[in-house]
C-alpha positions in Angstrom: -25.6 -66.9 0.4 -24.0 -63.5 -0.3 -23.9 -61.2 -3.3 -21.3 -59.0 -4.9 -21.7 -55.2 -5.0 -22.4 -55.4 -8.7 -25.2 -58.0 -8.2 -26.8 -55.9 -5.5 -26.6 -52.8 -7.6 -28.5 -54.7 -10.3 -31.1 -56.1 -7.9 -31.8 -52.7 -6.3 -31.5 -50.5 -9.4 -28.8 -48.3 -7.9 -25.2 -47.7 -8.9 -22.2 -49.3 -7.4 -21.0 -45.9 -6.5 -24.1 -45.4 -4.4 -23.5 -48.6 -2.5 -19.9 -47.6 -1.9 -21.1 -44.3 -0.5 -23.6 -46.0 1.8 -20.7 -48.1 3.1 -18.4 -45.2 3.6 -20.9 -43.3 5.7 -21.9 -46.4 7.7 -25.5 -46.5 6.4 -25.1 -49.9 4.8 -21.9 -51.8 5.3 -21.7 -55.3 3.8 -21.6 -58.1 6.4 -18.9 -60.0 4.5 -15.7 -59.4 2.5 -13.7 -61.7 0.4 -10.0 -62.4 1.2 -9.2 -59.8 -1.4 -11.4 -57.2 0.4 -14.3 -57.2 -2.0 -17.7 -56.5 -0.5 -20.2 -59.3 -0.1 -23.9 -58.6 0.9 -26.0 -61.0 2.8 -29.8 -61.3 3.0 -30.0 -59.1 6.1 -28.0 -56.5 4.2 -30.5 -56.6 1.4 -33.4 -56.2 3.8 -31.6 -53.1 5.2 -31.0 -51.7 1.8 -34.6 -52.1 0.9 -35.6 -50.1 3.9 -33.0 -47.4 3.1 -34.1 -47.1 -0.5 -37.8 -46.9 0.6 -37.2 -44.0 2.9 -34.9 -42.4 0.4 -37.7 -42.6 -2.2 -39.9 -40.7 0.2 -37.4 -37.9 0.4 -35.8 -38.6 3.8 -32.2 -37.3 4.2 -29.6 -40.0 4.7 -28.8 -38.9 8.2 -32.5 -39.4 9.2 -32.7 -42.7 7.4 -29.8 -44.0 9.4 -31.5 -43.0 12.6 -34.7 -44.7 11.5 -33.2 -48.0 10.4 -31.0 -48.2 13.5 -33.7 -47.3 15.9 -33.5 -49.9 18.7 -36.3 -52.4 19.3 -37.8 -52.1 15.8 -38.4 -55.5 14.1 -39.1 -56.0 10.4 -42.9 -56.0 11.0 -42.7 -52.6 12.6 -40.8 -51.2 9.7 -43.4 -52.7 7.3 -46.2 -51.1 9.2 -44.4 -47.7 9.2 -43.7 -48.1 5.5 -47.4 -48.9 4.9 -48.5 -45.8 6.7 -46.0 -43.6 4.8 -47.1 -45.0 1.5 -50.8 -44.3 2.3 -49.8 -40.8 3.1 -48.0 -40.5 -0.1 -51.0 -41.8 -2.0 -53.2 -39.3 -0.3 -50.8 -36.5 -1.2 -50.7 -37.6 -4.9 -54.4 -37.8 -5.0 -54.7 -34.3 -3.6 -52.2 -33.1 -6.2 -54.2 -34.8 -9.0 -57.4 -33.2 -7.6 -55.7 -29.8 -7.5 -55.0 -30.0 -11.2 -58.5 -31.2 -11.9 -59.8 -28.3 -9.8 -57.7 -25.9 -11.9 -59.1 -27.4 -15.1 -62.7 -27.0 -14.0 -62.1 -23.5 -12.8 -59.8 -22.5 -15.6 -60.6 -19.1 -17.0 -57.6 -18.1 -19.1 -58.4 -15.3 -21.5 -61.6 -14.0 -19.8 -62.2 -10.4 -20.7 -62.9 -8.9 -17.2 -61.3 -5.9 -15.6 -59.6 -6.4 -12.2 -62.6 -4.8 -10.5 -65.1 -7.0 -12.4 -63.0 -10.1 -11.5 -63.1 -9.2 -7.8 -66.9 -8.6 -8.0 -67.4 -12.0 -9.6 -64.8 -14.2 -7.8 -64.1 -12.3 -4.6 -60.7 -13.4 -3.2 -60.7 -16.6 -5.3 -58.2 -16.4 -8.1 -59.3 -18.6 -11.0 -55.9 -18.3 -12.7 -53.9 -19.4 -9.7 -53.3 -22.9 -11.2 -53.6 -22.0 -14.8 -50.0 -22.9 -15.8 -50.2 -26.2 -13.9 -53.5 -27.0 -15.5 -52.2 -26.3 -19.0 -49.1 -28.4 -18.4 -51.2 -31.3 -17.1 -54.3 -31.1 -19.2 -53.4 -28.8 -22.2 -54.5 -30.5 -25.4 -57.3 -32.5 -23.8 -60.7 -32.1 -25.3 -62.2 -30.9 -22.0 -59.5 -28.4 -21.3 -59.6 -26.9 -24.8 -63.4 -26.8 -24.7 -63.5 -25.0 -21.4 -60.8 -22.5 -22.5 -62.8 -21.7 -25.7 -66.0 -21.2 -23.9 -64.7 -19.2 -20.9 -62.5 -16.9 -23.1 -65.6 -15.1 -24.3 -67.6 -14.9 -21.0 -68.6 -11.5 -19.7 -69.1 -10.4 -16.2 -72.8 -11.1 -16.5 -72.0 -14.7 -17.7 -69.8 -15.3 -14.7 -72.4 -13.9 -12.4 -75.0 -16.2 -13.9 -72.7 -19.2 -13.5 -72.2 -18.2 -9.8 -75.9 -17.9 -9.2 -76.7 -21.2 -10.9 -73.9 -23.0 -8.9 -75.2 -21.4 -5.7 -78.7 -22.7 -6.3 -77.4 -26.2 -6.9 -75.4 -26.0 -3.7 -78.4 -24.8 -1.7 -80.5 -27.6 -3.0 -77.8 -30.2 -2.1 -77.7 -28.7 1.4 -81.5 -28.8 1.7 -81.8 -32.4 0.6 -79.0 -33.3 3.0 -80.6 -31.5 5.9 -84.0 -33.1 5.2 -82.4 -36.6 5.5 -82.9 -37.4 1.8 -80.7 -40.4 0.9 -77.9 -39.5 -1.5 -79.2 -42.3 -3.7 -82.7 -40.9 -3.6 -84.3 -39.3 -6.6 -84.3 -35.8 -5.3 -80.6 -35.9 -4.5 -79.7 -37.5 -7.8 -81.8 -34.9 -9.6 -79.7 -32.1 -8.0 -76.6 -34.1 -9.0 -77.8 -34.2 -12.6 -78.4 -30.4 -12.5 -74.8 -30.0 -11.3 -73.5 -32.2 -14.2 -75.6 -30.2 -16.7 -74.3 -26.9 -15.2 -70.7 -28.0 -16.0 -71.7 -29.2 -19.4 -73.5 -26.0 -20.2 -70.8 -23.6 -19.0 -67.4 -25.4 -19.2 -67.1 -28.7 -21.0 -69.1 -31.8 -21.9 -69.2 -33.6 -18.6 -70.1 -37.3 -19.0 -71.5 -39.2 -16.0 -68.2 -41.0 -15.7 -66.3 -37.7 -15.6 -68.8 -36.3 -13.1 -68.0 -39.3 -10.8 -64.4 -38.2 -10.9 -65.3 -34.7 -9.9 -67.4 -36.1 -7.1 -64.4 -38.0 -5.8 -62.3 -34.8 -6.1 -64.9 -32.9 -4.0 -64.0 -35.2 -1.1 -60.3 -35.7 -1.8 -59.3 -32.0 -2.3 -59.5 -30.1 0.9 -60.2 -26.9 -1.0 -63.3 -28.4 -2.5 -64.3 -30.2 0.6 -64.3 -27.0 2.7 -66.6 -25.4 0.1 -69.2 -28.0 1.0 -68.3 -28.6 4.7 -68.6 -25.0 5.6 -72.3 -25.3 4.6 -72.9 -28.5 6.5 -70.5 -31.1 8.0 -70.6 -34.2 5.8 -72.0 -32.5 2.8 -69.0 -33.1 0.6 -69.4 -36.9 1.0 -73.1 -36.6 0.4 -72.6 -34.7 -2.9 -70.1 -37.3 -4.0 -72.4 -40.1 -3.2 -75.3 -38.4 -5.0 -73.1 -37.8 -8.1 -72.1 -41.5 -8.1 -75.7 -42.6 -7.7 -76.8 -40.4 -10.5 -74.1 -41.7 -12.8 -75.2 -45.2 -12.0 -78.7 -44.6 -13.2 -77.6 -43.3 -16.6 -76.0 -45.0 -19.6 
């Protein structure tokens, strides 16, 4: 069985012009032609097109795609394994991007009335406005975003110092529980996790247990958050996430 260029374009969600271009550059030439010279695509052609479109979706240039699909010795299963691995990488990247936006939302401090010197004293080399525009584009209008913006807009240098001291105490207690071998699902670890949730609620936005779980996941998925915990103790980021999840599980 073979298919016309119009049928294939409809199947694949591409234009006829795209298929003509792929034929012209030798990336995907139909295996058959009618007596009148019209292109006819077979099942193997469709398999090749699927691979081409997959790599194209991932941003590979056409020249590189041609080299990949024409690589000798690669069978369909090898291509599927490669595609599977690339998809997992893309998923990880997208998760990291989502986590970065969520990080910006939590750390968002638009409108804070601090001088440059005070900002440096409070935040050091961390710039809380680095992702402000991205955060507003993604989260602007959400209840948590607006609540955080309203609260942080009026915070003074002393407020931010108090926030830092409180967050530091929570981090130290997480590290102490971890070092002592306290299970993440143990009461002491869950109590620290609850203090962390209440810290966010008190200073930024109402953080429900379910939202807190999402933050816990972010602390592992986002390398910037992970290093914040991992530089204290290797494995602490996962420990914090597990404690947050366990704490959320014991609450309505």
